[in-house]
N, C-alpha and C positions, 0 to 999 in steps of 0.2 A: 177617298183617301187610298193611298197605296198600302200594300201589305206591310212595308217597312214602317210607314207612318203609324199604322194601327199598332204595330209592335211597340214603338216608342211610347205611344199613348198608354198602352197596356202596362208598361213598366212604371210610368209616372203615376198612373191610377193606383197601381199596387203600392207605391210609396205613400200616397195620401191616404189610402185605405189603411195602411200600417199605422200611420199617425193617429187616425181616428180610433182604430181598434185599441191601440196602446192606452189612450186616455180613458176610453170607456171601460175597459177591463179593470183598470186600476180603481176607477170609481166604485165599482161594486165589490172589489176585493178588500177595501179598506177595513171593514170590521174584522175580517180574518187576520189581516196583518197586525192590527192593534192587539188582538187576543194572543197571537203567537209571540210577538216581540214586546208585549206589555208597554205599549206606547201611550203617552199622555194625549189628551185631546189636542193640545197645542202642537205637539210633534206630528200628530196624524194630519192636521190641517196643512202643515208645512211639507208633507210628502206630496200633496197636490200643488201647493203654492210654489214650491221650488221649481217645478216644471214650468208653470206659468211665467215665473220670473225669467227663467232662461230663454223661453220661447219668445215672449213679448219683448224682453229687453234687447235681444240681439238680432231681431228680425230685420231692421233697417240695415244694419251692418252686413247681415247675410245677403240681402238683396244687392247691395253695392258690390260685395265680393264676387257674386255671380257675374255681374256685368264686367268687372275688371279682370278676373282671373280665369274665366271660362265656366260656363254653366255646367257642362258635363263633368269637368274636374271637381267642381264644388259639390255637385250632387252625389257623385260616387264616393268622394272622400268622407263627406259628413254622414252619408248612409252607413259607412263603415263604423264611424264613431258612435252613431245611434245603436248599431248592432252590439258593439262592445259594452257600452254602459248599460244597455237594457239587460244584458246577460249578467253583468256585475251586480245589478240590483237584485237579481234572484238569489245571490249568495249572501245577501246582507244578514247580519246577525245583530246589528245595533241600528237604532233610528238614524244616527248621523250618516251611516253608510247609505241608507236609502235616500237621504236628502241629497248627498253628493251625486249619487247615480241619477236621480231624477233631474237635478239641475243641469248636469252635463247632457242628459238626453234631450232636455228642452233646448239647450244651446245648439245641439246637433240638428234638431228639427228646425230651428230658426234659420240655419244656413241651407239646409236641404230643401225646405218647402218653397221658398222664393226661387231657388235655382230650378226646381222642377216645373213650377208654373211658367217661368220665363222660357224654358225649353219649348213648352207648348205654344206660347204666344209668338215665338220667333220661328217656329217650325211650320205653323199653319198660317196661310194667308188670311189677313183680316177680312172678316165677312162671315158667310154661312159656315165655311169649313172650320174656322177657328171657333165660332160660336158653338158648333156641335161638339167639338173636342172639349171645350171648357165646360159644357153642360154635362157631358159624360164624366169628366173629371170631378165636378162638384157633386154629382150624384154618387160617385164612388166614395167620396169623402163622407157624405151623409150615411151611406150604407155601412161604412166602417164603424162609425160611432154606434149605429143602431145594433149591428150584429155583435159588436164588442160587448154591449150590455149583457147579452145572453151568453156569449162565449166566456166572458169574465166570470159570470155566475157559475157556469159549469166547471171551469178550471179551479176557481176558488173553493168549490165544494170538494175538490180532490186535494189540492195543495196550492196555496196562494202563490208560491214561487213559480208555478207554471204561467202565471200572468206575465212574468218577466221573461221566461224562457221561450214561450211561444212566439213573441215578436222576433227573437233571434233567428229562429228557423225561417220565418217569412222574409225577414230582411236579407238573410243570406241568399235566398232564392232570387229576390229582386235585384240584389247586387250582381249576381252572376248574369242574369238576363239583361240588366242594364248595361253592363260592360260590353256585352255582345251586340246589343241592338242600337243603343244611342250612338249616332254617328259622331265621329271625331270632327272637329271644326278647327279652322285656323285660330291660332292664339289671338285674343282680342288685341287690337292696336292700342297700346297704352302710351303712345307718344304724347307727352304733355299731360298724361293722366297719372295720378298717384292716389294712394289711399289717404283720405282726409282724416288724419289721426285725431286732430282736435275736435272736429265735428263728430267723429265716431265715439270718442270718449264722453263728450258732453251729452249727446242725445241718448246714448246707451245708459249712462248714469241717470239721466233725467227720467227715462222710461222705467228703469228698474226701481227708482225711488217712488215714482208715481204709482206703479203697480203694487209695490210694497205697501204704500199708504192706503190704497184701496182695499187690498187684501186684509190689512190689519185694522181697518177703520172700526169694526165692531168689537175689537178687543183692546183698543188703546183709548186713553182720554182724548177728548176733542182737541185739546191744545197740542198734543203730540202729533195728531193727524194733520192739523193745520200747519204746524211747523214743517213737517216733511213734504206736504204738498207745496208750500211756499218755496222750499229748497229745490224741488223738482222744477217749478216754474222758472226759477233763476237759471237753472241749467238749460232749460229750453230757450230762454232768452239769449244765453251765451252761445248756444248752438246756432240760432238765427243770425247773430252777429258774425260768427265764424264763417257761416255759409255765404253771407253777402260778400265777404272779402276773399274767399277761397277761389283759386283758379280751377280746382278740381273738387267741387263740393260733393259731399256724401249724398245730399238731396238738393237738386237744383230748385231754388225757390220759385222759379217760373212755373214749375209743375202745378203749383197751387193756384195758378190763374185759370186752370181748367175747372169750370164749375161742375162738370160731370164727375171728375175725379174726386173733388171735395165732397160733393153730395153722396157719392157711392161710399166713401170712407166713413162719413158721419152716419149714414143710414145703416151701414154694415156694423159699426160699433154698437148702435142702439139695438139693432136686431139681435146681435149676439148677446147683448146684455139681457134682453127679454127671454131669449131662447134658453140660455143656460140657467138663468135665474129661475125660470118656470120649472125646468126639469129637476133642479135641486129641491125646490119646494115640494113637488109632487112625490119625489122619492122619499123625502122625510115623512110626508103625509101617509104614504102607503106602509112604510116600515115602522114608524114610531107611533102613529095614531091607529092604524088598522092592523098592525101586527103581521103584515105580509113578509114572507121570506125574501131573501135577496133574489132568488131565482124567479119567484112569482112576480116581483117588481120588474125584473128584467123583461120577462115575457109580456107584462102589461105595457111597458114602454116601447116595445119593438114596433108597435103599429106606426109610430112616428117614422120608422124606416121606410114607409111607402115612398118617401122622397127619392130613395135610391132607384126606384122603378120609374117614377114620373119625370125626374130631372132629365134623363136622356131620351125620353119618349114624348111626353106631352109638352114639356117646356119649350123645346125647339120649335114646335109648330105654333105655339102661342107667340113666341118671340118673332117668328117670321111674319105672322099676321098682324100683331099689335105693336111690336117694338119693345125693346128692353124696358123703357120707362114705365109703360102701362102695366107690363107684367110684374115688375118690381112693386109698383103701387098696389096692384091687386093682391100680391103675396103678403104685403104688410097689412092690408086691411083684413085679410084672413087671419093673420096672427093676432090682431086686435080682437077679432071675433072669438078665436080659440081661447084666449086668456079671459075674456068676459064670460064665456060659458062656464068656466071653472070657478068663478068668483063665489057663487053660493054653495060650494061644496060642503057637504055635511058629514057627520060621523057615520052615517048609515048608507052612504051612496054606494050603489052597485057599480061594477065595472062598466056595465052598459050605460050608465048615466055619465061616466067620465069619457067614454069612447068618442063621442062627437068632438070634444075639445082636442083630444090627442090626434085623431086622424086629420082634422082640419089643420093642426099645427104641422103635420107632415106635408100636407099640400102646400101650406104657406112657405115652408122651407124650400120645397122644390121650385116654387115660383120666384123666390127672392134671392136665394144664395148664388145660383149660377149666373143669372143676369147681372147681379151686383159685381161679380168677378169680371164679366165682360166689360161693363161700363168703366170699371176702375182701371182697365188696362188698354182699352181701345184708343187708337189715335196716339199712343205713346211711342216715341221713337224706340227702335230696337235696342239702342245703347242704354236705355233707361227702363227696360221691361223688368229687370230684377228689382230695381228700386220701387217701381209701381206695385209689384207683387208684395214686396216687403211692407210697404205702407198699408196695403189692404189687410194683410194678415196681422200686422201690428194692431190695427183697428179691431179686428175680430177678437184677438187675445185680450186686449185691454177691455173691450166690451164685456167679454166673459167674466173677467175679474170684477168689473164694476157691477154687473148684474148679480153675481154671487154675494159680494159684500153688501150691496144695498138690500137684497132680499133678507140676508142674515140680520142686518141691523134693524130692518122693519119688523121682522119676526120677534127678535129679542125685546124690542121696545113695547110691542103690543101684547106680549105674553105675560099675564098677571097670575101666576100660580102654576101648579103642576097638574091640575085636573085636565081631562081630555077636552072639555069645552074651552078652558083657558088657552090650551095649546092650539086648538082650532082657530080661536080668535087671532092668534099670532100668524097662523097660516093665511087667514083671510087678508090681514094687513099686508103680508109679504106678496100676495098675488097681485096687489095693485102695482107693484114695481114693474113687472114685465108688461102689464097693460099700458102703463104710461110710456114706457120705453118704445113699445111698438107704435103707439099713437104718434109720438113725436117723430119717429122715423118715417111714418107715412106722410106727415106734414112736410118734412124735408123733401121727400121724393116727389111731392106734388109739383115742386118748382122745376123738376126735370121732365115733366110730361110733354112740354112743347119746346124743350131745348133742342136746337139743331146746330149747336156750336161745333166748330171743328176741333181737331186734335189739340193737345196741350203743347202748342209750339208758339207760345206768346212771344212777342217781340222782346228780346232780352234787354234788360237794363245792364248797368255796370256789374250787377251782382250775378247775372244769369249766365254769362258766357255765351257761346255760339248757339244759334237756333238749331235744334235737332229735328230733322224731318221725320215724319212717321214712316214706319216700315211699310213697304208696298208688297214685298213678296216674301215667301218663306225662305229661311236660310237654307 
C-alpha cells in the first residue's frame, strides 16, 4: 500500500479505536459516576443503554447517508459531533444531561462508523490488500476496547469526567489528520437517488424499539416486553413493504439474497452477544463476588486484548491459507471452548485458573471479528458499501444488547438469595448464555465453509431496482 493509503487507514483506525476506548472507559467509570451524581441503578443503566440505542438505531441510516452524501463528508462531520457531545458529557451535573450526551454520541458513531468502514472497502481493491486493511482495522477496534478498560480505570481514579474529556482530545487530533489525509472525491451521483424517508423512519423506529425491548427485558413484565417486540416487528414489516416499492430503497432487499452476507450478520450478532455478555458476567464476578477493584478488574481483562496484536499479524496468514470461512469457524469454536472453561468457576478461583478462558477468548475474537467484516462486505457494489457496513455494525450492536440483557435475565432468575453461593449460582446460569450464543454462531458458520457463491448481485425483481456490479478497483 502507498504511504497515502496507510495514512488514510491510520486515521480510520484511530476513529474505530476512539469508539472502542470511549465505550470501555465508560464501562469501568460507572461506579464513580453513580457516586458523584447520586444516580439510581435505572438511570445508571440508561447511561449505557442510551449510547446503544443511538448507535444501533441509526446505523442503517448512517450507512445509506455515507453512500448518498459522500463518505468523507459524513465521516468528518459526525466525528465533529462525536467530539462535541463527548465533551458535553464531561460537564454533566444531572443524570439526564449524561443520557442526552450519550445518546447523541451514539448517533454520531452510527453515522461515523459505516462511513469509515466504507472508505476502506472502496479505497482498497478487493482481495489481499483490502483483507489486510480490514484486519488491521478490526484489530485496532479490539485494542481500543481492551486498552480502554485500563485507561478508564486510571482516569476514573482521578476524576470520572476525564473519561469524557480524553476522547475529545483524541477525536480532535483524528479530525485534523483526517481532513488532511482522506482524499476528496467527486460528489456521489444522486441522479434518480433520494433518501428513503419512509424506510428510514420505519427501520430506525423498529430497531430502536427492539433494542429498547431487549435492554429492558429483565426490568419489565413479560407482557410489556412482548408488546414492544410485536410493535417493532410491525415496523420491520412496514419497512420491508416500503423497500419493495421504493425506487431508491434504504436497503436493497436483493442484498439479502447473498448467503454469505446473511450468515456473516447472523454469526456477528450471536458472537457479539456472547462476547459482551461474557465480559459483563466476569466483571460482576470479579468485583461483586471477589471484591476486586475497578483497576484490578481492568488489568485482569486486558489479556483479551491480545486480539489487537494477532488480528493484523496471525489472522491474515490464516485467511490466506485457509480462507475466511474456516478461520471464522475456528474462531467461533474457540469462543465456545473459552466459555465452557469458565462454566465451573468457583468462589476461590485464582487468576491463573481464569487465564486460559480469557486468553482463548482474545484469540477467538482475533480469528472471528475481522474475517466476519470481510465476508459481510466482499462482493458488494461500491454504491452499497455503506449500507453493508451499517448492516454489520447494527448486528454487532443488537447482539451486544441481546447478550447483556439475556445474561442479566438469566442471572436474576437463578439467584436465590444474597449469599455468595447464591450469587455464584446466578453467575453459573448466566454463563450458559454466551456458550449457547457462540455454539449457534458456529453452526451457522458451518454452512459457509464450502460456499463459493459470487457477490450479492442477484437478479433484481421488481423490488430490487438495477443490478449493481461489484467494485473492481479502489476509488
